[in-house]
mmCIF file of the N, C-alpha and C atoms, coordinates in Angstrom:
data_MODEL
# 
_entry.id   MODEL 
# 
loop_
_atom_site.group_PDB 
_atom_site.id 
_atom_site.type_symbol 
_atom_site.label_atom_id 
_atom_site.label_alt_id 
_atom_site.label_comp_id 
_atom_site.label_asym_id 
_atom_site.label_entity_id 
_atom_site.label_seq_id 
_atom_site.pdbx_PDB_ins_code 
_atom_site.Cartn_x 
_atom_site.Cartn_y 
_atom_site.Cartn_z 
_atom_site.occupancy 
_atom_site.B_iso_or_equiv 
_atom_site.pdbx_formal_charge 
_atom_site.auth_seq_id 
_atom_site.auth_comp_id 
_atom_site.auth_asym_id 
_atom_site.auth_atom_id 
_atom_site.pdbx_PDB_model_num 
ATOM 1   N N  . MET A 1 1  ? 0.847   -1.166  0.000   1.00 0.00 ? 1  MET A N  1 
ATOM 2   C CA . MET A 1 1  ? 0.000   0.000   0.000   1.00 0.00 ? 1  MET A CA 1 
ATOM 3   C C  . MET A 1 1  ? 0.899   1.238   0.000   1.00 0.00 ? 1  MET A C  1 
ATOM 4   N N  . ASN A 1 2  ? 0.528   2.200   -0.849  1.00 0.00 ? 2  ASN A N  1 
ATOM 5   C CA . ASN A 1 2  ? 1.345   3.403   -0.927  1.00 0.00 ? 2  ASN A CA 1 
ATOM 6   C C  . ASN A 1 2  ? 0.792   4.518   -0.036  1.00 0.00 ? 2  ASN A C  1 
ATOM 7   N N  . LYS A 1 3  ? 1.523   5.619   0.004   1.00 0.00 ? 3  LYS A N  1 
ATOM 8   C CA . LYS A 1 3  ? 1.164   6.733   0.878   1.00 0.00 ? 3  LYS A CA 1 
ATOM 9   C C  . LYS A 1 3  ? -0.215  7.307   0.528   1.00 0.00 ? 3  LYS A C  1 
ATOM 10  N N  . ASN A 1 4  ? -0.486  7.488   -0.750  1.00 0.00 ? 4  ASN A N  1 
ATOM 11  C CA . ASN A 1 4  ? -1.774  8.047   -1.165  1.00 0.00 ? 4  ASN A CA 1 
ATOM 12  C C  . ASN A 1 4  ? -2.937  7.152   -0.744  1.00 0.00 ? 4  ASN A C  1 
ATOM 13  N N  . GLN A 1 5  ? -2.750  5.850   -0.857  1.00 0.00 ? 5  GLN A N  1 
ATOM 14  C CA . GLN A 1 5  ? -3.802  4.913   -0.449  1.00 0.00 ? 5  GLN A CA 1 
ATOM 15  C C  . GLN A 1 5  ? -4.043  4.995   1.057   1.00 0.00 ? 5  GLN A C  1 
ATOM 16  N N  . ARG A 1 6  ? -2.964  5.085   1.826   1.00 0.00 ? 6  ARG A N  1 
ATOM 17  C CA . ARG A 1 6  ? -3.112  5.213   3.284   1.00 0.00 ? 6  ARG A CA 1 
ATOM 18  C C  . ARG A 1 6  ? -3.838  6.506   3.655   1.00 0.00 ? 6  ARG A C  1 
ATOM 19  N N  . ILE A 1 7  ? -3.484  7.584   2.975   1.00 0.00 ? 7  ILE A N  1 
ATOM 20  C CA . ILE A 1 7  ? -4.134  8.869   3.240   1.00 0.00 ? 7  ILE A CA 1 
ATOM 21  C C  . ILE A 1 7  ? -5.621  8.796   2.899   1.00 0.00 ? 7  ILE A C  1 
ATOM 22  N N  . ALA A 1 8  ? -5.939  8.226   1.746   1.00 0.00 ? 8  ALA A N  1 
ATOM 23  C CA . ALA A 1 8  ? -7.338  8.130   1.315   1.00 0.00 ? 8  ALA A CA 1 
ATOM 24  C C  . ALA A 1 8  ? -8.157  7.281   2.289   1.00 0.00 ? 8  ALA A C  1 
ATOM 25  N N  . LEU A 1 9  ? -7.580  6.175   2.745   1.00 0.00 ? 9  LEU A N  1 
ATOM 26  C CA . LEU A 1 9  ? -8.272  5.336   3.725   1.00 0.00 ? 9  LEU A CA 1 
ATOM 27  C C  . LEU A 1 9  ? -8.488  6.107   5.026   1.00 0.00 ? 9  LEU A C  1 
ATOM 28  N N  . ALA A 1 10 ? -7.470  6.832   5.478   1.00 0.00 ? 10 ALA A N  1 
ATOM 29  C CA . ALA A 1 10 ? -7.576  7.594   6.728   1.00 0.00 ? 10 ALA A CA 1 
ATOM 30  C C  . ALA A 1 10 ? -8.620  8.699   6.609   1.00 0.00 ? 10 ALA A C  1 
ATOM 31  N N  . GLU A 1 11 ? -8.683  9.357   5.458   1.00 0.00 ? 11 GLU A N  1 
ATOM 32  C CA . GLU A 1 11 ? -9.665  10.427  5.253   1.00 0.00 ? 11 GLU A CA 1 
ATOM 33  C C  . GLU A 1 11 ? -11.092 9.903   5.372   1.00 0.00 ? 11 GLU A C  1 
ATOM 34  N N  . LYS A 1 12 ? -11.300 8.662   4.969   1.00 0.00 ? 12 LYS A N  1 
ATOM 35  C CA . LYS A 1 12 ? -12.634 8.040   5.053   1.00 0.00 ? 12 LYS A CA 1 
ATOM 36  C C  . LYS A 1 12 ? -12.798 7.232   6.337   1.00 0.00 ? 12 LYS A C  1 
ATOM 37  N N  . ASP A 1 13 ? -11.759 7.253   7.188   1.00 0.00 ? 13 ASP A N  1 
ATOM 38  C CA . ASP A 1 13 ? -11.770 6.499   8.441   1.00 0.00 ? 13 ASP A CA 1 
ATOM 39  C C  . ASP A 1 13 ? -12.045 5.014   8.194   1.00 0.00 ? 13 ASP A C  1 
ATOM 40  N N  . LEU A 1 14 ? -11.318 4.465   7.216   1.00 0.00 ? 14 LEU A N  1 
ATOM 41  C CA . LEU A 1 14 ? -11.465 3.061   6.833   1.00 0.00 ? 14 LEU A CA 1 
ATOM 42  C C  . LEU A 1 14 ? -10.143 2.329   6.955   1.00 0.00 ? 14 LEU A C  1 
ATOM 43  N N  . GLN A 1 15 ? -10.255 1.025   7.091   1.00 0.00 ? 15 GLN A N  1 
ATOM 44  C CA . GLN A 1 15 ? -9.098  0.139   7.036   1.00 0.00 ? 15 GLN A CA 1 
ATOM 45  C C  . GLN A 1 15 ? -9.317  -0.833  5.883   1.00 0.00 ? 15 GLN A C  1 
ATOM 46  N N  . VAL A 1 16 ? -8.283  -1.571  5.553   1.00 0.00 ? 16 VAL A N  1 
ATOM 47  C CA . VAL A 1 16 ? -8.376  -2.529  4.445   1.00 0.00 ? 16 VAL A CA 1 
ATOM 48  C C  . VAL A 1 16 ? -9.506  -3.528  4.694   1.00 0.00 ? 16 VAL A C  1 
ATOM 49  N N  . LYS A 1 17 ? -9.646  -3.967  5.924   1.00 0.00 ? 17 LYS A N  1 
ATOM 50  C CA . LYS A 1 17 ? -10.713 -4.937  6.218   1.00 0.00 ? 17 LYS A CA 1 
ATOM 51  C C  . LYS A 1 17 ? -12.093 -4.325  5.972   1.00 0.00 ? 17 LYS A C  1 
ATOM 52  N N  . ASP A 1 18 ? -12.234 -3.005  6.200   1.00 0.00 ? 18 ASP A N  1 
ATOM 53  C CA . ASP A 1 18 ? -13.506 -2.334  5.928   1.00 0.00 ? 18 ASP A CA 1 
ATOM 54  C C  . ASP A 1 18 ? -13.803 -2.323  4.428   1.00 0.00 ? 18 ASP A C  1 
ATOM 55  N N  . LEU A 1 19 ? -12.768 -2.077  3.620   1.00 0.00 ? 19 LEU A N  1 
ATOM 56  C CA . LEU A 1 19 ? -12.942 -2.152  2.167   1.00 0.00 ? 19 LEU A CA 1 
ATOM 57  C C  . LEU A 1 19 ? -13.361 -3.557  1.762   1.00 0.00 ? 19 LEU A C  1 
ATOM 58  N N  . GLY A 1 20 ? -12.696 -4.545  2.338   1.00 0.00 ? 20 GLY A N  1 
ATOM 59  C CA . GLY A 1 20 ? -13.041 -5.933  2.047   1.00 0.00 ? 20 GLY A CA 1 
ATOM 60  C C  . GLY A 1 20 ? -14.493 -6.245  2.377   1.00 0.00 ? 20 GLY A C  1 
ATOM 61  N N  . ASN A 1 21 ? -14.947 -5.777  3.517   1.00 0.00 ? 21 ASN A N  1 
ATOM 62  C CA . ASN A 1 21 ? -16.338 -6.016  3.910   1.00 0.00 ? 21 ASN A CA 1 
ATOM 63  C C  . ASN A 1 21 ? -17.306 -5.343  2.945   1.00 0.00 ? 21 ASN A C  1 
ATOM 64  N N  . ARG A 1 22 ? -17.011 -4.114  2.558   1.00 0.00 ? 22 ARG A N  1 
ATOM 65  C CA . ARG A 1 22 ? -17.898 -3.392  1.637   1.00 0.00 ? 22 ARG A CA 1 
ATOM 66  C C  . ARG A 1 22 ? -17.935 -4.026  0.248   1.00 0.00 ? 22 ARG A C  1 
ATOM 67  N N  . LEU A 1 23 ? -16.814 -4.606  -0.149  1.00 0.00 ? 23 LEU A N  1 
ATOM 68  C CA . LEU A 1 23 ? -16.702 -5.182  -1.491  1.00 0.00 ? 23 LEU A CA 1 
ATOM 69  C C  . LEU A 1 23 ? -16.909 -6.694  -1.511  1.00 0.00 ? 23 LEU A C  1 
ATOM 70  N N  . ASN A 1 24 ? -17.192 -7.272  -0.350  1.00 0.00 ? 24 ASN A N  1 
ATOM 71  C CA . ASN A 1 24 ? -17.371 -8.724  -0.230  1.00 0.00 ? 24 ASN A CA 1 
ATOM 72  C C  . ASN A 1 24 ? -16.156 -9.505  -0.729  1.00 0.00 ? 24 ASN A C  1 
ATOM 73  N N  . LYS A 1 25 ? -14.989 -9.001  -0.374  1.00 0.00 ? 25 LYS A N  1 
ATOM 74  C CA . LYS A 1 25 ? -13.723 -9.653  -0.730  1.00 0.00 ? 25 LYS A CA 1 
ATOM 75  C C  . LYS A 1 25 ? -12.878 -9.808  0.515   1.00 0.00 ? 25 LYS A C  1 
ATOM 76  N N  . HIS A 1 26 ? -12.014 -10.795 0.526   1.00 0.00 ? 26 HIS A N  1 
ATOM 77  C CA . HIS A 1 26 ? -11.102 -11.011 1.636   1.00 0.00 ? 26 HIS A CA 1 
ATOM 78  C C  . HIS A 1 26 ? -10.113 -9.854  1.710   1.00 0.00 ? 26 HIS A C  1 
ATOM 79  N N  . SER A 1 27 ? -9.783  -9.422  2.910   1.00 0.00 ? 27 SER A N  1 
ATOM 80  C CA . SER A 1 27 ? -8.878  -8.280  3.070   1.00 0.00 ? 27 SER A CA 1 
ATOM 81  C C  . SER A 1 27 ? -7.500  -8.541  2.445   1.00 0.00 ? 27 SER A C  1 
ATOM 82  N N  . GLY A 1 28 ? -7.071  -9.791  2.422   1.00 0.00 ? 28 GLY A N  1 
ATOM 83  C CA . GLY A 1 28 ? -5.792  -10.128 1.788   1.00 0.00 ? 28 GLY A CA 1 
ATOM 84  C C  . GLY A 1 28 ? -5.818  -9.851  0.299   1.00 0.00 ? 28 GLY A C  1 
ATOM 85  N N  . TYR A 1 29 ? -6.955  -10.127 -0.325  1.00 0.00 ? 29 TYR A N  1 
ATOM 86  C CA . TYR A 1 29 ? -7.091  -9.850  -1.756  1.00 0.00 ? 29 TYR A CA 1 
ATOM 87  C C  . TYR A 1 29 ? -7.092  -8.343  -2.002  1.00 0.00 ? 29 TYR A C  1 
ATOM 88  N N  . ILE A 1 30 ? -7.777  -7.596  -1.146  1.00 0.00 ? 30 ILE A N  1 
ATOM 89  C CA . ILE A 1 30 ? -7.799  -6.137  -1.263  1.00 0.00 ? 30 ILE A CA 1 
ATOM 90  C C  . ILE A 1 30 ? -6.376  -5.587  -1.123  1.00 0.00 ? 30 ILE A C  1 
ATOM 91  N N  . THR A 1 31 ? -5.622  -6.123  -0.178  1.00 0.00 ? 31 THR A N  1 
ATOM 92  C CA . THR A 1 31 ? -4.232  -5.695  0.015   1.00 0.00 ? 31 THR A CA 1 
ATOM 93  C C  . THR A 1 31 ? -3.420  -5.936  -1.253  1.00 0.00 ? 31 THR A C  1 
ATOM 94  N N  . ASN A 1 32 ? -3.621  -7.090  -1.889  1.00 0.00 ? 32 ASN A N  1 
ATOM 95  C CA . ASN A 1 32 ? -2.888  -7.402  -3.122  1.00 0.00 ? 32 ASN A CA 1 
ATOM 96  C C  . ASN A 1 32 ? -3.280  -6.480  -4.270  1.00 0.00 ? 32 ASN A C  1 
ATOM 97  N N  . VAL A 1 33 ? -4.542  -6.125  -4.345  1.00 0.00 ? 33 VAL A N  1 
ATOM 98  C CA . VAL A 1 33 ? -4.988  -5.188  -5.388  1.00 0.00 ? 33 VAL A CA 1 
ATOM 99  C C  . VAL A 1 33 ? -4.375  -3.811  -5.131  1.00 0.00 ? 33 VAL A C  1 
ATOM 100 N N  . LEU A 1 34 ? -4.417  -3.360  -3.884  1.00 0.00 ? 34 LEU A N  1 
ATOM 101 C CA . LEU A 1 34 ? -3.832  -2.062  -3.549  1.00 0.00 ? 34 LEU A CA 1 
ATOM 102 C C  . LEU A 1 34 ? -2.336  -2.026  -3.853  1.00 0.00 ? 34 LEU A C  1 
ATOM 103 N N  . ALA A 1 35 ? -1.656  -3.125  -3.582  1.00 0.00 ? 35 ALA A N  1 
ATOM 104 C CA . ALA A 1 35 ? -0.212  -3.202  -3.814  1.00 0.00 ? 35 ALA A CA 1 
ATOM 105 C C  . ALA A 1 35 ? 0.144   -3.403  -5.288  1.00 0.00 ? 35 ALA A C  1 
ATOM 106 N N  . GLY A 1 36 ? -0.860  -3.699  -6.117  1.00 0.00 ? 36 GLY A N  1 
ATOM 107 C CA . GLY A 1 36 ? -0.607  -3.905  -7.537  1.00 0.00 ? 36 GLY A CA 1 
ATOM 108 C C  . GLY A 1 36 ? -0.198  -5.314  -7.888  1.00 0.00 ? 36 GLY A C  1 
ATOM 109 N N  . ARG A 1 37 ? -0.256  -6.221  -6.919  1.00 0.00 ? 37 ARG A N  1 
ATOM 110 C CA . ARG A 1 37 ? 0.113   -7.618  -7.191  1.00 0.00 ? 37 ARG A CA 1 
ATOM 111 C C  . ARG A 1 37 ? -0.993  -8.357  -7.925  1.00 0.00 ? 37 ARG A C  1 
ATOM 112 N N  . CYS A 1 38 ? -2.236  -7.933  -7.743  1.00 0.00 ? 38 CYS A N  1 
ATOM 113 C CA . CYS A 1 38 ? -3.384  -8.503  -8.452  1.00 0.00 ? 38 CYS A CA 1 
ATOM 114 C C  . CYS A 1 38 ? -3.998  -7.399  -9.303  1.00 0.00 ? 38 CYS A C  1 
ATOM 115 N N  . LYS A 1 39 ? -4.182  -7.677  -10.570 1.00 0.00 ? 39 LYS A N  1 
ATOM 116 C CA . LYS A 1 39 ? -4.790  -6.702  -11.467 1.00 0.00 ? 39 LYS A CA 1 
ATOM 117 C C  . LYS A 1 39 ? -6.290  -6.966  -11.525 1.00 0.00 ? 39 LYS A C  1 
ATOM 118 N N  . SER A 1 40 ? -7.050  -5.989  -11.112 1.00 0.00 ? 40 SER A N  1 
ATOM 119 C CA . SER A 1 40 ? -8.504  -6.091  -11.150 1.00 0.00 ? 40 SER A CA 1 
ATOM 120 C C  . SER A 1 40 ? -9.080  -4.706  -11.420 1.00 0.00 ? 40 SER A C  1 
ATOM 121 N N  . PRO A 1 41 ? -9.199  -4.337  -12.691 1.00 0.00 ? 41 PRO A N  1 
ATOM 122 C CA . PRO A 1 41 ? -9.703  -3.001  -13.029 1.00 0.00 ? 41 PRO A CA 1 
ATOM 123 C C  . PRO A 1 41 ? -11.082 -2.705  -12.432 1.00 0.00 ? 41 PRO A C  1 
ATOM 124 N N  . ARG A 1 42 ? -11.952 -3.689  -12.420 1.00 0.00 ? 42 ARG A N  1 
ATOM 125 C CA . ARG A 1 42 ? -13.298 -3.488  -11.876 1.00 0.00 ? 42 ARG A CA 1 
ATOM 126 C C  . ARG A 1 42 ? -13.240 -3.190  -10.379 1.00 0.00 ? 42 ARG A C  1 
ATOM 127 N N  . LEU A 1 43 ? -12.424 -3.941  -9.655  1.00 0.00 ? 43 LEU A N  1 
ATOM 128 C CA . LEU A 1 43 ? -12.291 -3.729  -8.220  1.00 0.00 ? 43 LEU A CA 1 
ATOM 129 C C  . LEU A 1 43 ? -11.606 -2.397  -7.926  1.00 0.00 ? 43 LEU A C  1 
ATOM 130 N N  . ARG A 1 44 ? -10.632 -2.038  -8.733  1.00 0.00 ? 44 ARG A N  1 
ATOM 131 C CA . ARG A 1 44 ? -9.961  -0.743  -8.564  1.00 0.00 ? 44 ARG A CA 1 
ATOM 132 C C  . ARG A 1 44 ? -10.964 0.402   -8.692  1.00 0.00 ? 44 ARG A C  1 
ATOM 133 N N  . LYS A 1 45 ? -11.844 0.297   -9.682  1.00 0.00 ? 45 LYS A N  1 
ATOM 134 C CA . LYS A 1 45 ? -12.848 1.345   -9.880  1.00 0.00 ? 45 LYS A CA 1 
ATOM 135 C C  . LYS A 1 45 ? -13.770 1.446   -8.673  1.00 0.00 ? 45 LYS A C  1 
ATOM 136 N N  . LYS A 1 46 ? -14.136 0.313   -8.114  1.00 0.00 ? 46 LYS A N  1 
ATOM 137 C CA . LYS A 1 46 ? -14.998 0.317   -6.932  1.00 0.00 ? 46 LYS A CA 1 
ATOM 138 C C  . LYS A 1 46 ? -14.278 0.939   -5.737  1.00 0.00 ? 46 LYS A C  1 
ATOM 139 N N  . ILE A 1 47 ? -12.994 0.631   -5.600  1.00 0.00 ? 47 ILE A N  1 
ATOM 140 C CA . ILE A 1 47 ? -12.198 1.220   -4.513  1.00 0.00 ? 47 ILE A CA 1 
ATOM 141 C C  . ILE A 1 47 ? -12.125 2.733   -4.698  1.00 0.00 ? 47 ILE A C  1 
ATOM 142 N N  . CYS A 1 48 ? -11.929 3.181   -5.934  1.00 0.00 ? 48 CYS A N  1 
ATOM 143 C CA . CYS A 1 48 ? -11.870 4.616   -6.218  1.00 0.00 ? 48 CYS A CA 1 
ATOM 144 C C  . CYS A 1 48 ? -13.175 5.311   -5.832  1.00 0.00 ? 48 CYS A C  1 
ATOM 145 N N  . VAL A 1 49 ? -14.291 4.666   -6.102  1.00 0.00 ? 49 VAL A N  1 
ATOM 146 C CA . VAL A 1 49 ? -15.592 5.250   -5.754  1.00 0.00 ? 49 VAL A CA 1 
ATOM 147 C C  . VAL A 1 49 ? -15.731 5.352   -4.241  1.00 0.00 ? 49 VAL A C  1 
ATOM 148 N N  . ILE A 1 50 ? -15.388 4.287   -3.538  1.00 0.00 ? 50 ILE A N  1 
ATOM 149 C CA . ILE A 1 50 ? -15.509 4.286   -2.076  1.00 0.00 ? 50 ILE A CA 1 
ATOM 150 C C  . ILE A 1 50 ? -14.607 5.347   -1.458  1.00 0.00 ? 50 ILE A C  1 
ATOM 151 N N  . LEU A 1 51 ? -13.374 5.450   -1.965  1.00 0.00 ? 51 LEU A N  1 
ATOM 152 C CA . LEU A 1 51 ? -12.411 6.397   -1.396  1.00 0.00 ? 51 LEU A CA 1 
ATOM 153 C C  . LEU A 1 51 ? -12.533 7.796   -2.002  1.00 0.00 ? 51 LEU A C  1 
ATOM 154 N N  . ASP A 1 52 ? -13.363 7.921   -3.042  1.00 0.00 ? 52 ASP A N  1 
ATOM 155 C CA . ASP A 1 52 ? -13.599 9.204   -3.700  1.00 0.00 ? 52 ASP A CA 1 
ATOM 156 C C  . ASP A 1 52 ? -12.294 9.826   -4.212  1.00 0.00 ? 52 ASP A C  1 
ATOM 157 N N  . LYS A 1 53 ? -11.479 8.980   -4.853  1.00 0.00 ? 53 LYS A N  1 
ATOM 158 C CA . LYS A 1 53 ? -10.193 9.412   -5.415  1.00 0.00 ? 53 LYS A CA 1 
ATOM 159 C C  . LYS A 1 53 ? -10.036 8.797   -6.807  1.00 0.00 ? 53 LYS A C  1 
ATOM 160 N N  . PRO A 1 54 ? -9.354  9.497   -7.716  1.00 0.00 ? 54 PRO A N  1 
ATOM 161 C CA . PRO A 1 54 ? -9.110  8.919   -9.043  1.00 0.00 ? 54 PRO A CA 1 
ATOM 162 C C  . PRO A 1 54 ? -8.050  7.814   -8.982  1.00 0.00 ? 54 PRO A C  1 
ATOM 163 N N  . GLU A 1 55 ? -8.114  6.939   -9.949  1.00 0.00 ? 55 GLU A N  1 
ATOM 164 C CA . GLU A 1 55 ? -7.159  5.831   -10.007 1.00 0.00 ? 55 GLU A CA 1 
ATOM 165 C C  . GLU A 1 55 ? -5.721  6.339   -10.108 1.00 0.00 ? 55 GLU A C  1 
ATOM 166 N N  . SER A 1 56 ? -5.530  7.436   -10.815 1.00 0.00 ? 56 SER A N  1 
ATOM 167 C CA . SER A 1 56 ? -4.173  7.991   -10.965 1.00 0.00 ? 56 SER A CA 1 
ATOM 168 C C  . SER A 1 56 ? -3.606  8.471   -9.637  1.00 0.00 ? 56 SER A C  1 
ATOM 169 N N  . TYR A 1 57 ? -4.464  8.813   -8.690  1.00 0.00 ? 57 TYR A N  1 
ATOM 170 C CA . TYR A 1 57 ? -4.012  9.218   -7.354  1.00 0.00 ? 57 TYR A CA 1 
ATOM 171 C C  . TYR A 1 57 ? -3.662  7.998   -6.504  1.00 0.00 ? 57 TYR A C  1 
ATOM 172 N N  . LEU A 1 58 ? -4.498  6.971   -6.580  1.00 0.00 ? 58 LEU A N  1 
ATOM 173 C CA . LEU A 1 58 ? -4.298  5.790   -5.735  1.00 0.00 ? 58 LEU A CA 1 
ATOM 174 C C  . LEU A 1 58 ? -3.183  4.881   -6.247  1.00 0.00 ? 58 LEU A C  1 
ATOM 175 N N  . TRP A 1 59 ? -2.942  4.872   -7.557  1.00 0.00 ? 59 TRP A N  1 
ATOM 176 C CA . TRP A 1 59 ? -1.884  4.052   -8.149  1.00 0.00 ? 59 TRP A CA 1 
ATOM 177 C C  . TRP A 1 59 ? -1.015  4.913   -9.062  1.00 0.00 ? 59 TRP A C  1 
ATOM 178 N N  . PRO A 1 60 ? -0.308  5.898   -8.516  1.00 0.00 ? 60 PRO A N  1 
ATOM 179 C CA . PRO A 1 60 ? 0.457   6.825   -9.362  1.00 0.00 ? 60 PRO A CA 1 
ATOM 180 C C  . PRO A 1 60 ? 1.633   6.179   -10.092 1.00 0.00 ? 60 PRO A C  1 
ATOM 181 N N  . ASP A 1 61 ? 2.282   5.209   -9.489  1.00 0.00 ? 61 ASP A N  1 
ATOM 182 C CA . ASP A 1 61 ? 3.448   4.575   -10.122 1.00 0.00 ? 61 ASP A CA 1 
ATOM 183 C C  . ASP A 1 61 ? 3.068   3.856   -11.403 1.00 0.00 ? 61 ASP A C  1 
ATOM 184 N N  . GLU A 1 62 ? 1.909   3.237   -11.424 1.00 0.00 ? 62 GLU A N  1 
ATOM 185 C CA . GLU A 1 62 ? 1.496   2.504   -12.623 1.00 0.00 ? 62 GLU A CA 1 
ATOM 186 C C  . GLU A 1 62 ? 1.200   3.459   -13.763 1.00 0.00 ? 62 GLU A C  1 
ATOM 187 N N  . ASN A 1 63 ? 0.641   4.602   -13.460 1.00 0.00 ? 63 ASN A N  1 
ATOM 188 C CA . ASN A 1 63 ? 0.387   5.592   -14.507 1.00 0.00 ? 63 ASN A CA 1 
ATOM 189 C C  . ASN A 1 63 ? 1.693   6.122   -15.059 1.00 0.00 ? 63 ASN A C  1 
ATOM 190 N N  . LYS A 1 64 ? 2.695   6.283   -14.193 1.00 0.00 ? 64 LYS A N  1 
ATOM 191 C CA . LYS A 1 64 ? 4.019   6.733   -14.633 1.00 0.00 ? 64 LYS A CA 1 
ATOM 192 C C  . LYS A 1 64 ? 4.647   5.689   -15.558 1.00 0.00 ? 64 LYS A C  1 
ATOM 193 N N  . GLU A 1 65 ? 4.513   4.410   -15.192 1.00 0.00 ? 65 GLU A N  1 
ATOM 194 C CA . GLU A 1 65 ? 5.072   3.334   -16.015 1.00 0.00 ? 65 GLU A CA 1 
ATOM 195 C C  . GLU A 1 65 ? 4.397   3.287   -17.372 1.00 0.00 ? 65 GLU A C  1 
ATOM 196 N N  . LYS A 1 66 ? 3.073   3.490   -17.414 1.00 0.00 ? 66 LYS A N  1 
ATOM 197 C CA . LYS A 1 66 ? 2.348   3.468   -18.681 1.00 0.00 ? 66 LYS A CA 1 
ATOM 198 C C  . LYS A 1 66 ? 2.836   4.585   -19.599 1.00 0.00 ? 66 LYS A C  1 
ATOM 199 N N  . SER A 1 67 ? 3.047   5.781   -19.040 1.00 0.00 ? 67 SER A N  1 
ATOM 200 C CA . SER A 1 67 ? 3.505   6.888   -19.873 1.00 0.00 ? 67 SER A CA 1 
ATOM 201 C C  . SER A 1 67 ? 4.941   6.654   -20.353 1.00 0.00 ? 67 SER A C  1 
ATOM 202 N N  . GLU A 1 68 ? 5.772   6.039   -19.521 1.00 0.00 ? 68 GLU A N  1 
ATOM 203 C CA . GLU A 1 68 ? 7.139   5.727   -19.944 1.00 0.00 ? 68 GLU A CA 1 
ATOM 204 C C  . GLU A 1 68 ? 7.130   4.684   -21.056 1.00 0.00 ? 68 GLU A C  1 
ATOM 205 N N  . ASP A 1 69 ? 6.231   3.677   -20.944 1.00 0.00 ? 69 ASP A N  1 
ATOM 206 C CA . ASP A 1 69 ? 6.119   2.671   -21.989 1.00 0.00 ? 69 ASP A CA 1 
ATOM 207 C C  . ASP A 1 69 ? 5.663   3.310   -23.305 1.00 0.00 ? 69 ASP A C  1 
ATOM 208 N N  . ALA A 1 70 ? 4.725   4.223   -23.220 1.00 0.00 ? 70 ALA A N  1 
ATOM 209 C CA . ALA A 1 70 ? 4.227   4.900   -24.424 1.00 0.00 ? 70 ALA A CA 1 
ATOM 210 C C  . ALA A 1 70 ? 5.345   5.721   -25.065 1.00 0.00 ? 70 ALA A C  1 
ATOM 211 N N  . ASN A 1 71 ? 6.162   6.366   -24.250 1.00 0.00 ? 71 ASN A N  1 
ATOM 212 C CA . ASN A 1 71 ? 7.278   7.152   -24.787 1.00 0.00 ? 71 ASN A CA 1 
ATOM 213 C C  . ASN A 1 71 ? 8.295   6.256   -25.488 1.00 0.00 ? 71 ASN A C  1 
ATOM 214 N N  . ARG A 1 72 ? 8.528   5.065   -24.928 1.00 0.00 ? 72 ARG A N  1 
ATOM 215 C CA . ARG A 1 72 ? 9.468   4.116   -25.556 1.00 0.00 ? 72 ARG A CA 1 
ATOM 216 C C  . ARG A 1 72 ? 8.947   3.662   -26.906 1.00 0.00 ? 72 ARG A C  1 
ATOM 217 N N  . GLU A 1 73 ? 7.629   3.426   -27.017 1.00 0.00 ? 73 GLU A N  1 
ATOM 218 C CA . GLU A 1 73 ? 7.048   2.950   -28.251 1.00 0.00 ? 73 GLU A CA 1 
ATOM 219 C C  . GLU A 1 73 ? 7.115   4.024   -29.337 1.00 0.00 ? 73 GLU A C  1 
ATOM 220 N N  . ILE A 1 74 ? 7.029   5.280   -28.941 1.00 0.00 ? 74 ILE A N  1 
ATOM 221 C CA . ILE A 1 74 ? 7.062   6.375   -29.922 1.00 0.00 ? 74 ILE A CA 1 
ATOM 222 C C  . ILE A 1 74 ? 8.441   6.505   -30.535 1.00 0.00 ? 74 ILE A C  1 
ATOM 223 N N  . ARG A 1 75 ? 9.469   6.264   -29.748 1.00 0.00 ? 75 ARG A N  1 
ATOM 224 C CA . ARG A 1 75 ? 10.858  6.414   -30.236 1.00 0.00 ? 75 ARG A CA 1 
ATOM 225 C C  . ARG A 1 75 ? 11.187  5.364   -31.196 1.00 0.00 ? 75 ARG A C  1 
# 
Protein backbone atom coordinates (compact mmCIF):
# COMPACT_ATOMS: atom_id res chain seq x y z
CA MET A 1 0.00 0.00 0.00
CA ASN A 2 1.35 3.40 -0.93
CA LYS A 3 1.16 6.73 0.88
CA ASN A 4 -1.77 8.05 -1.17
CA GLN A 5 -3.80 4.91 -0.45
CA ARG A 6 -3.11 5.21 3.28
CA ILE A 7 -4.13 8.87 3.24
CA ALA A 8 -7.34 8.13 1.32
CA LEU A 9 -8.27 5.34 3.73
CA ALA A 10 -7.58 7.59 6.73
CA GLU A 11 -9.67 10.43 5.25
CA LYS A 12 -12.63 8.04 5.05
CA ASP A 13 -11.77 6.50 8.44
CA LEU A 14 -11.47 3.06 6.83
CA GLN A 15 -9.10 0.14 7.04
CA VAL A 16 -8.38 -2.53 4.44
CA LYS A 17 -10.71 -4.94 6.22
CA ASP A 18 -13.51 -2.33 5.93
CA LEU A 19 -12.94 -2.15 2.17
CA GLY A 20 -13.04 -5.93 2.05
CA ASN A 21 -16.34 -6.02 3.91
CA ARG A 22 -17.90 -3.39 1.64
CA LEU A 23 -16.70 -5.18 -1.49
CA ASN A 24 -17.37 -8.72 -0.23
CA LYS A 25 -13.72 -9.65 -0.73
CA HIS A 26 -11.10 -11.01 1.64
CA SER A 27 -8.88 -8.28 3.07
CA GLY A 28 -5.79 -10.13 1.79
CA TYR A 29 -7.09 -9.85 -1.76
CA ILE A 30 -7.80 -6.14 -1.26
CA THR A 31 -4.23 -5.69 0.01
CA ASN A 32 -2.89 -7.40 -3.12
CA VAL A 33 -4.99 -5.19 -5.39
CA LEU A 34 -3.83 -2.06 -3.55
CA ALA A 35 -0.21 -3.20 -3.81
CA GLY A 36 -0.61 -3.91 -7.54
CA ARG A 37 0.11 -7.62 -7.19
CA CYS A 38 -3.38 -8.50 -8.45
CA LYS A 39 -4.79 -6.70 -11.47
CA SER A 40 -8.50 -6.09 -11.15
CA PRO A 41 -9.70 -3.00 -13.03
CA ARG A 42 -13.30 -3.49 -11.88
CA LEU A 43 -12.29 -3.73 -8.22
CA ARG A 44 -9.96 -0.74 -8.56
CA LYS A 45 -12.85 1.35 -9.88
CA LYS A 46 -15.00 0.32 -6.93
CA ILE A 47 -12.20 1.22 -4.51
CA CYS A 48 -11.87 4.62 -6.22
CA VAL A 49 -15.59 5.25 -5.75
CA ILE A 50 -15.51 4.29 -2.08
CA LEU A 51 -12.41 6.40 -1.40
CA ASP A 52 -13.60 9.20 -3.70
CA LYS A 53 -10.19 9.41 -5.41
CA PRO A 54 -9.11 8.92 -9.04
CA GLU A 55 -7.16 5.83 -10.01
CA SER A 56 -4.17 7.99 -10.97
CA TYR A 57 -4.01 9.22 -7.35
CA LEU A 58 -4.30 5.79 -5.74
CA TRP A 59 -1.88 4.05 -8.15
CA PRO A 60 0.46 6.83 -9.36
CA ASP A 61 3.45 4.57 -10.12
CA GLU A 62 1.50 2.50 -12.62
CA ASN A 63 0.39 5.59 -14.51
CA LYS A 64 4.02 6.73 -14.63
CA GLU A 65 5.07 3.33 -16.01
CA LYS A 66 2.35 3.47 -18.68
CA SER A 67 3.51 6.89 -19.87
CA GLU A 68 7.14 5.73 -19.94
CA ASP A 69 6.12 2.67 -21.99
CA ALA A 70 4.23 4.90 -24.42
CA ASN A 71 7.28 7.15 -24.79
CA ARG A 72 9.47 4.12 -25.56
CA GLU A 73 7.05 2.95 -28.25
CA ILE A 74 7.06 6.37 -29.92
CA ARG A 75 10.86 6.41 -30.24
